[in-house]
C-alpha positions in Angstrom: 0.0 0.0 0.0 2.8 2.4 0.9 4.6 1.8 -2.4 1.3 2.5 -4.3 0.9 5.9 -2.5 4.6 6.7 -3.2 4.2 5.9 -6.9 1.1 8.0 -7.1 2.9 10.9 -5.4 5.8 10.7 -7.8 3.4 10.6 -10.8 1.6 13.7 -9.5 5.0 15.4 -9.1 5.9 14.6 -12.6 2.5 15.8 -13.9 2.6 19.0 -12.0 6.3 19.7 -13.0 5.5 19.0 -16.6 2.5 21.4 -16.5 4.5 24.1 -14.7 7.4 23.9 -17.1 5.2 23.6 -20.2 6.4 20.1 -20.9 2.9 18.7 -20.8 2.6 19.9 -24.5 5.3 17.5 -25.6 5.4 13.7 -25.5 8.2 13.0 -23.0 8.7 9.7 -21.4 9.1 9.5 -17.7 12.6 8.2 -18.3 13.5 11.4 -20.3 12.3 13.6 -17.4 14.3 11.5 -14.9 17.4 11.9 -17.1 16.9 15.7 -17.3 16.5 16.1 -13.5 19.5 13.8 -12.9 21.6 16.1 -15.1 20.3 19.2 -13.4 21.0 17.8 -10.0 24.4 16.7 -11.0 25.3 20.1 -12.3 23.9 21.7 -9.0 26.0 19.4 -6.8 29.1 20.1 -8.9 28.6 23.9 -8.6 27.9 23.6 -4.9 31.2 21.7 -4.3 33.0 24.3 -6.4 31.4 27.0 -4.4 32.7 25.4 -1.1 36.1 25.0 -2.6 36.2 28.7 -3.6 34.9 29.9 -0.3 37.7 28.1 1.5 40.3 29.3 -1.0 39.2 32.9 -0.9 38.1 33.1 2.8 34.9 34.9 1.9 31.3 34.3 1.0 30.8 32.8 -2.5 27.5 32.3 -4.2 26.6 29.4 -6.5 26.4 32.1 -9.3 30.0 33.1 -8.5 31.1 29.5 -8.8 29.3 29.1 -12.1 31.0 32.1 -13.5 34.4 30.9 -12.3 33.9 27.5 -13.9 32.7 29.1 -17.1 35.8 31.4 -17.3 38.1 28.4 -16.7 36.4 26.3 -19.4 36.4 29.3 -21.8 40.1 29.9 -21.3 40.8 26.2 -22.0 38.7 26.2 -25.1 40.4 29.4 -26.4 43.8 28.0 -25.7 43.0 24.9 -27.8 41.8 27.1 -30.6 45.1 29.0 -30.7 47.2 25.9 -31.2 
């Protein structure tokens, strides 16, 4: 009984999320949504870890946006250095 209630709760969550994000207009499998959320959460965890590393290195408050910009600058620099070769 408990697993049935949990499954219904998850289905309601997916349905509500699809409606809020406008994804209900598209035919997306539940697997695709799970993959999308997995990637989003993995990116968030990565940025959160980078934020903590930067906070310790700089000794000051760092936002997740600061971490994202730092990662983007590093990756852009690597990309441009590859193009120059």
